[in-house]
C-alpha positions as CSV (number, residue, x, y, z in Angstrom):
1,M,-23.8,3.6,-3.1
2,S,-23.5,2.0,0.3
3,A,-22.8,3.3,3.3
4,V,-19.7,0.4,3.9
5,F,-17.4,2.3,2.1
6,R,-16.5,5.7,4.3
7,D,-13.7,8.5,3.4
8,V,-14.4,8.0,-0.3
9,I,-13.3,10.2,-3.0
10,S,-16.1,11.4,-5.6
11,T,-15.0,14.2,-7.4
12,E,-13.0,15.3,-10.0
13,Q,-11.9,17.9,-7.1
14,Q,-10.9,15.5,-4.3
15,F,-9.2,13.3,-6.6
16,M,-6.3,16.2,-8.3
17,K,-5.9,17.7,-4.5
18,E,-5.8,14.1,-2.7
19,L,-4.7,11.5,-5.3
20,R,-3.3,13.6,-8.4
21,E,-1.1,15.9,-6.5
22,P,0.2,13.2,-4.1
23,L,1.3,10.4,-6.1
24,G,2.0,12.5,-8.7
25,N,2.1,12.0,-12.7
26,P,2.8,9.4,-14.8
27,S,6.5,8.8,-15.8
28,S,6.9,10.0,-19.8
29,L,7.0,5.6,-20.6
30,A,3.3,5.5,-18.9
31,A,2.2,8.9,-20.5
32,N,2.9,7.9,-23.8
33,K,2.8,4.6,-25.1
34,V,-1.1,4.1,-26.1
35,V,-1.1,4.0,-29.1
36,H,-3.8,4.1,-32.0
37,A,-3.2,1.0,-34.1
38,L,-2.1,-2.5,-34.3
39,D,2.0,-2.3,-35.2
40,R,4.1,-5.7,-35.1
41,H,4.6,-5.2,-31.6
42,C,0.5,-5.9,-31.0
43,R,0.7,-7.7,-33.5
44,E,2.8,-10.6,-32.2
45,F,1.4,-10.5,-28.9
46,I,-1.5,-11.2,-29.9
47,S,-0.7,-14.1,-32.5
48,K,0.6,-15.6,-29.3
49,S,-2.3,-15.7,-26.8
50,P,-5.1,-17.8,-26.0
51,F,-7.0,-15.9,-23.7
52,L,-8.6,-12.4,-23.4
53,A,-10.5,-11.0,-20.8
54,M,-13.5,-8.9,-22.1
55,A,-15.0,-6.3,-20.9
56,T,-18.6,-5.1,-21.8
57,S,-21.4,-3.0,-19.8
58,D,-25.4,-2.8,-20.7
59,A,-26.9,0.8,-22.0
60,N,-27.1,1.7,-18.2
61,G,-23.3,0.7,-17.7
62,H,-23.6,-2.4,-15.7
63,C,-20.7,-4.2,-16.3
64,D,-19.7,-7.9,-17.3
65,V,-16.0,-9.1,-17.9
66,S,-15.8,-12.2,-20.0
67,P,-13.2,-14.7,-20.6
68,R,-12.7,-16.1,-24.0
69,G,-9.4,-18.7,-24.8
70,D,-8.1,-21.0,-27.1
71,A,-5.1,-21.8,-29.2
72,P,-2.4,-18.9,-29.6
73,G,-3.6,-17.1,-32.6
74,F,-7.3,-18.0,-32.9
75,V,-8.0,-14.3,-32.9
76,L,-7.7,-12.6,-35.9
77,V,-6.0,-9.6,-36.5
78,L,-8.0,-8.2,-39.6
79,D,-5.3,-4.9,-40.7
80,D,-4.5,-2.1,-38.2
81,H,-7.7,-1.4,-36.9
82,H,-9.5,-4.5,-36.5
83,L,-9.5,-7.4,-34.5
84,F,-12.2,-10.9,-35.2
85,I,-13.2,-12.8,-32.3
86,P,-14.6,-16.3,-32.4
87,E,-17.1,-17.0,-30.7
88,R,-17.1,-20.6,-29.1
89,P,-19.9,-22.4,-27.5
90,G,-20.7,-21.8,-23.9
91,N,-23.4,-21.2,-21.0
92,R,-25.8,-19.2,-23.6
93,R,-26.6,-16.3,-21.5
94,M,-24.7,-14.1,-23.8
95,D,-24.0,-11.5,-21.3
96,S,-21.5,-10.0,-23.8
97,I,-23.7,-10.5,-26.9
98,Q,-26.4,-8.6,-25.5
99,N,-24.5,-6.2,-24.0
100,I,-22.4,-5.1,-27.3
101,I,-26.0,-4.4,-29.1
102,A,-26.8,-2.5,-26.8
103,N,-23.7,-0.4,-25.9
104,P,-20.3,-0.9,-28.1
105,H,-17.9,-0.2,-26.2
106,V,-15.4,-2.9,-25.4
107,G,-12.4,-3.1,-23.2
108,L,-9.6,-6.4,-24.0
109,L,-6.9,-7.8,-21.7
110,F,-4.5,-9.8,-23.3
111,F,-2.5,-12.4,-21.9
112,I,0.4,-15.4,-22.5
113,P,1.1,-18.5,-19.7
114,G,4.1,-17.2,-18.5
115,L,4.4,-13.3,-19.4
116,G,3.7,-10.8,-17.1
117,E,3.3,-8.2,-18.7
118,T,-0.4,-7.4,-20.5
119,L,-1.8,-6.0,-24.2
120,R,-4.8,-3.9,-23.3
121,I,-7.2,-2.6,-26.2
122,N,-10.4,-0.1,-26.3
123,G,-12.2,0.0,-28.7
124,K,-16.0,-0.1,-30.0
125,A,-17.5,-3.9,-30.9
126,V,-19.8,-5.8,-33.5
127,V,-21.3,-9.4,-33.3
128,C,-20.9,-10.7,-36.7
129,R,-21.8,-13.4,-39.1
130,D,-19.4,-13.2,-41.7
131,P,-18.9,-16.3,-43.3
132,E,-15.2,-15.4,-44.3
133,L,-14.1,-14.9,-41.4
134,L,-16.0,-17.3,-39.7
135,E,-14.8,-20.2,-41.6
136,K,-11.3,-18.4,-40.8
137,T,-12.3,-19.3,-37.2
138,A,-13.0,-23.2,-37.8
139,V,-11.5,-25.8,-35.4
140,S,-11.8,-29.5,-36.2
141,G,-14.7,-28.1,-39.0
142,R,-17.1,-26.9,-36.3
143,T,-17.4,-23.7,-37.9
144,P,-18.4,-20.4,-35.0
145,M,-22.3,-19.4,-35.2
146,Y,-21.2,-15.7,-35.3
147,G,-18.1,-13.9,-33.6
148,I,-17.2,-10.2,-32.1
149,G,-15.6,-7.8,-34.1
150,V,-13.9,-5.1,-32.7
151,E,-12.4,-1.8,-34.1
152,V,-9.6,-1.0,-32.3
153,E,-9.3,2.8,-30.8
154,E,-6.4,2.6,-28.3
155,V,-3.9,-0.7,-27.2
156,Y,-0.6,-0.3,-25.0
157,A,1.0,-3.0,-22.5
158,H,0.5,-2.9,-19.1
159,C,3.3,-3.6,-16.8
160,A,4.0,-7.0,-14.4
161,K,3.4,-5.6,-11.1
162,A,0.0,-7.4,-10.7
163,F,1.2,-11.4,-11.7
164,I,4.5,-10.1,-9.1
165,R,2.5,-9.2,-6.2
166,S,0.2,-12.0,-6.8
167,G,2.5,-15.1,-8.2
168,L,-0.1,-16.1,-10.9
169,W,2.5,-17.7,-12.6
170,N,4.8,-19.5,-10.6
171,P,3.6,-23.3,-9.3
172,D,5.4,-22.8,-6.3
173,S,2.1,-20.3,-5.0
174,W,-1.0,-22.1,-6.5
175,L,-3.1,-24.1,-3.9
176,A,-3.3,-28.1,-3.8
177,K,-6.2,-29.4,-6.1
178,E,-8.0,-30.0,-2.8
179,L,-7.4,-27.0,-0.9
180,L,-9.5,-25.4,-4.3
181,P,-12.9,-23.9,-3.8
182,S,-16.0,-26.7,-5.8
183,V,-17.3,-24.5,-8.3
184,P,-19.7,-27.7,-8.9
185,K,-20.8,-27.1,-5.4
186,M,-21.2,-23.4,-5.8
187,L,-23.3,-24.2,-9.1
188,A,-25.1,-26.5,-6.9
189,D,-26.3,-24.1,-4.0
190,H,-26.5,-20.9,-6.3
191,S,-28.5,-22.8,-8.7
192,K,-31.0,-23.6,-6.3
193,T,-32.1,-26.0,-8.8
194,P,-33.9,-28.9,-7.2
195,N,-32.7,-32.5,-6.5
196,S,-29.3,-30.6,-8.4
197,T,-26.5,-32.1,-6.7
198,A,-22.7,-31.0,-6.8
199,E,-21.9,-34.7,-8.0
200,E,-24.3,-34.0,-11.0
201,V,-23.1,-30.5,-11.6
202,A,-19.6,-32.1,-11.8
203,S,-21.0,-34.5,-14.5
204,Q,-22.5,-32.3,-16.6
205,L,-19.4,-29.9,-16.6
206,Q,-17.0,-32.4,-17.5
207,D,-19.1,-33.6,-20.6
208,S,-19.4,-29.9,-21.3
209,Y,-15.7,-29.4,-21.3
210,K,-15.4,-32.9,-23.0
211,N,-18.4,-32.9,-25.8
212,R,-18.9,-29.3,-26.6
213,L,-15.5,-26.7,-26.9
214,Y,-16.8,-25.8,-30.7
């Protein structure tokens, strides 16, 4: 670990003495909120969620978090223990897919715009090409090539404190458009593609957003 970080807690003994003891144990509500199946509450939440973040890691533990989004209900709940997430066209890096093949453990965080609480799901994933599931998740006649099947192991709701502190859903806290970072400029600088300008990258992004969402 980098020497930049000082006074770190790196052992279980330190954790118990310097964090657990002074902070105390979780409340009974927090300690007992984990369930191991998708009940009606979880199903309703997923059916109304248009966006999730998926955490994966490779065989060596190198981590990645990737967004997935579509119309609410785009994630299929197959039964009490299984989900299917259709894979839409992206940048073709397929970091999550390669990670899942090497290490099936995944974490999902479901969001509903305007709602501070989120739904967390941990489980194991596979890369799935089941024709029936792919057909069910087609949009405008375009069927995904594959999707991600998840076997659910843990499910629990997460409180809204991070959203309250950040003001994420509060439009009054949002930056004016002219103050937002220039992602095309960022991509042009990071990729170091010869003769690639921010304007060209912006044009490529808009073409992708317009013509290759599905």
